[in-house]
C-alpha positions as CSV (number, residue, x, y, z in Angstrom):
1,M,-9.3,-41.4,-28.2
2,K,-10.4,-41.8,-24.6
3,R,-13.9,-40.5,-23.8
4,I,-14.7,-38.6,-20.6
5,L,-17.3,-40.3,-18.5
6,P,-19.5,-38.3,-16.2
7,L,-19.2,-39.5,-12.6
8,E,-22.3,-41.0,-11.1
9,E,-23.3,-42.1,-7.6
10,G,-21.4,-45.3,-6.8
11,D,-18.5,-44.7,-9.2
12,F,-16.1,-43.7,-6.4
13,Y,-15.7,-43.0,-2.7
14,L,-13.3,-40.9,-0.8
15,S,-10.5,-42.7,1.2
16,K,-9.8,-41.5,4.8
17,E,-6.9,-39.5,3.3
18,G,-9.3,-37.7,0.9
19,Y,-8.4,-39.5,-2.3
20,K,-11.0,-40.5,-4.9
21,V,-11.1,-44.3,-5.1
22,F,-12.9,-45.7,-8.2
23,T,-15.2,-48.6,-7.7
24,E,-15.6,-51.8,-9.8
25,Q,-18.8,-50.2,-11.2
26,Y,-16.8,-47.3,-12.7
27,H,-14.1,-49.5,-14.1
28,L,-16.7,-51.7,-15.9
29,K,-18.4,-48.6,-17.2
30,R,-15.0,-47.3,-18.5
31,G,-14.5,-50.6,-20.3
32,Y,-10.8,-51.3,-20.1
33,C,-7.9,-51.8,-17.7
34,C,-5.5,-48.8,-17.3
35,E,-2.9,-51.1,-15.7
36,S,-2.4,-48.7,-12.7
37,N,-3.1,-51.4,-10.1
38,C,-6.4,-50.0,-9.1
39,R,-7.8,-51.3,-5.8
40,H,-11.2,-52.4,-7.4
41,C,-10.0,-53.5,-10.8
42,P,-12.4,-56.1,-12.3
43,Y,-10.0,-57.0,-15.1
44,G,-7.5,-59.0,-13.0
45,F,-4.5,-56.8,-13.6
46,D,-1.4,-58.1,-11.8
47,P,1.6,-55.7,-11.7
48,R,3.9,-58.7,-11.5
49,G,2.9,-59.7,-15.0
50,K,0.5,-62.5,-14.2
51,R,-3.1,-62.2,-15.3
């Protein structure tokens, strides 16, 4: 079961379009890669299948 993490300062920023962009800090706190090709993924996910 996935747990819900409360957002803290530094976990995200808003893009110029108004979207929430999660930072490396948040991804590390979450503890796993969701394989959604996140901009700041610290886990090295490559959508072309190369890690």
